[in-house]
N, C-alpha and C positions, 0 to 999 in steps of 0.2 A: 504494500500500500504506500502511495506517495505521501511524504511528509507535507502537511499543510503549509509549513513555513519554508518550503524548499526554494532553491534557486534553480530555475529551468536551465540556465546556462551551465551550471555544475552537472546537471543530469546529462546534457548534450556532450559535455567534455568527457564524462566518465564512460559513455557507451560509444564514443566516436569511432573507435577501431572496429566496431561491429557493423558500421554502415556500409552500404554499397556506394559507388561513386556518385550516383544521383542523390542519395540520401546525405552524403557528405556535403554536397553543394547546398542542400537545404539547411543542414546544420550550420555550415559556415555563415550563411546569410543571417540566421537568427542569433548566432554567437556574437557576430560583429555589428549587428544593428544597434544604432544609438538614437533612433528617432521613433516617435509614435507614427505609425503608418496604417494604411489599409492592408490588413493581413488576410483578407478573404482568400479562399482557396483559388479562385479564378485569377486574382492578382498575382499570387505567388507562382502559379502554374505558368502564366504568361511571362512573368519577369525572369524566372529561373529556367524556363524551357524544360520543365519536368512534368510528369503525368500526375493526375489525381491519385492514381494508385500508389505512386511513389510517396506522396504526402501521407497517405493512410498508413503504409508500411513503416515509414519514418516515425510517425506518431506512436504506433504500437510498440516499436522498439524502444521508445522512450518511456513506456509504461502507461500509455493512455489508450482509451478505447478508440479514439479516432482523432482526426485533425481538429475538429471543432473543440473537443475537450483540451487538446494541446494548446491551441491558440488562446483559449480562455484563460488557462493557467499562466501561459507565457506573458500575456498582457498584465496580469496581476503581479507576476513575479518581477518584471522589469519596469513597471510603471514609473517608479521614481528612482531607478538605479543609476541612471546616467546623469550625474551632476558634474558640471564643468568646474574644475578647481584650478586656479592659476598658481597658487602658492605651492612650491615644491614640497615643503614640509607637510602641508595639508594633503597633498597628493599621496604621500607615503602613508599617512595615517588613514586616509580614506581607503587605500588599497588593502591595508591590514583589516580594516573594518569589513570590507567586501569579502576577504578571505575567511573571516570569522563566520559571516553569514552563510557563505557557500559551504564551509566545513560543517556547520551545524545542520544544514539541510541534508547532508549525506550520512549523518550519524543515525544508526539503528540500534537503540538500546538493547533490543533482543539479541542482535549479533554481538554487541560488546559483552553481554553477559555470557554468551556461548564461548567466546574467546577466553574470557576470564576463567571459566570452568575448565577449559583445555589447559590453561596455565596451572591451575590448582592441581589438576590430576596428572600432571607430567612429572616424572622423576628428574628430568633435566630439560632446561629450555635453552636453545641456541638462537641468537639473533644475528642475521647476516645483513651486511650493508657495505657498499663501496662508496668512497668519496664522501660527499656531504651526508649521505644516508648512513655511512659508517659512524659519523659523529653522533647521529641519533641512536644508533645501535649501542654505542658506549653509554650514552645517557640512559637508555633503557636498562642496561645492566646495573648501573649505579643506583637508579631509583628503586628497582625491584629487589636488588640484593639487600637493601636496607630493611626489607620486609621478610628477610630470611629465605628468599627464593633462590633455588639453585640454578643460576643463569650465567651464561657466558656469551660474549659477543665476538664475532669474527669478521674482520674487515680485509682479510687477505684471501684472494681467490684460490691460491694453492692450498691454504689451510682448510678452506671450505671443501675442496675436493677430498682432502685426507680425512676430514671430519665425518664424511659420509660413511666411513667404515664403522664409526662408533655408534651410529644411530640404530634405534630399534623402536618397537611399538610403545615404549614408555617415554619417548622423547617428543618434544615439540620444537619445530623449527619455524621461526618467524623471519621472512625475507622482507627487506625494505628497499623499494625502488619506485621512484615517482612514475617513470614511464613504463615500467615493466618490460622494457625492451632489452635490458642488460642480460646477456646470455648466461653469465655465470650464476646470477641469482635464480633465474628460471630453471637452469639445469640442476642447480643444487637442491632446489625444492622438489624437482622431479625425482632425484635420487633419494631424497628423504622420504618421499611418499612410497617409493618402491621398497624401502626398508621397513615400512609399516609405521613410520613416525607420523604424527599429526602435523599439518602444515598450514601456515597463515601467511598471506602476502599483504603488505600495506602499500598501496599504490593509488595512482589517480586514473589508471587505465582499466576499465572493466571489460577486458578482453574475454570473450567466451572461453577461449582455450585455457585460461588460468584456472577455471573451475574443474578442469580435468585432473589436476594434480594438487589443488589447494582446497583444504576443507573450508576455509573462509577467505574471501577477498574483501579486505577492509579498505574502503575508498576514502581518499583525502581530496581536498580541494586543490586545483591547479592554479597556476599564476600566469600562464602565457597570455591569456586573453584579458587580463586586467590592465588598466591604463598604464601603470608603471611597474608591471609585474617583473620586468627584467632586473630591477634593483631590490627586489624583496628576497630575503633569504629562503632558499628552497627547503630549509629544515623546518621552517615555521609551521606549515600545515601538518607535517608529520608529527612534530612535537605536540601539537594540539591533540591529535589522536592518542598519542602516548599518555598524555595527561588524563584523558577521559578513561583510558584503560586502567591507569593507576588508581583513579578515584573509585572505579567500580570494583577493582581487585581489593582495595583497602576495605571497602564496605562489606565484603563477603564475610569477614570475621573481624569486625572493627576493633573490638577490645583487645583481642590477642595480637593483632597486627600492630596496633598502636603501642602496645607494651614492647614488642620487638623493636619497633622503630625508635622508641625512646631509649632502649638499651643500646642500639647501634650508634645513635647520635651521642649518647653519653660516653661511650667508649672512645669515639673519635675525639670528643672534646677533652677527655682525660689525657689522651695521647698528645694532643696539641699543647695542653698545659704542661705536660712533662717535658716536651721538647723545648718549650719556652724557659722552663726552669734550668734545663741543661745549658741552654744558650746564655742565660744570665750568669750561671756559675762560671762558665768558660770566659765570659767577658770580664768577670771580676777578678780572675786570676792575674796577678801582676807579674809581668815579665821581669827577669833579673836584669839588673843594670849591666850595660855593655862594658866589658873589661877592655 
């Protein structure tokens, strides 16, 4: 069921890879449109040189019953979205605001809870990521390790290949890749699935083929079609999803996990205080006068 507060553009971007060439032409038109126009089927057919049947198939792939329902929701979704901002700082903040809205529209709490249950029921969790996605993988490990989760992150493709030997049905592998086109992440998830491990991919690309070897395809907002998307950190939409997962995971057994979290934070704090004391002692040791 479509979220009532969703962004149509985020839906189009997430299923874009599943469109035919004609359907991509339709999607491109609606993704990049910045004006209120006559969106009647006849106008769109004449303007884009596509058939009425293409409009219907396109709408159904987006999760609607037909073009009429699609365009009704589209007009509601983008009615006030395109606000011209001249100040560069305001542009950056408005882009983040748009990413937040698009990200929220893609979140399915039922799916988030299913993934959290996979995490809880796994003996070992591995998080794969390359480049900026690898930075998020490291952040995932640090956040969840504080809650006593047995989790490891891997950002080297050779180690990903070797790690496949260690996987079994008690493991969970989470792959992070915005485009889902990175071969090593896809291949590593395929290997994990063949070993019986549970698999989750965090991506902006709802490619039908991903469902063949991923138990869950967790969608995040993309930034390419935002006004200043090229200067927004690619980690931001993924970190949003990690925060949502973390919040739901923490809530599953809040009291116990809070106690564990307080314990790990206290341990880190004690170590930091001990290091500071050692530093002060070393700093106060007077050096012998030079002879």
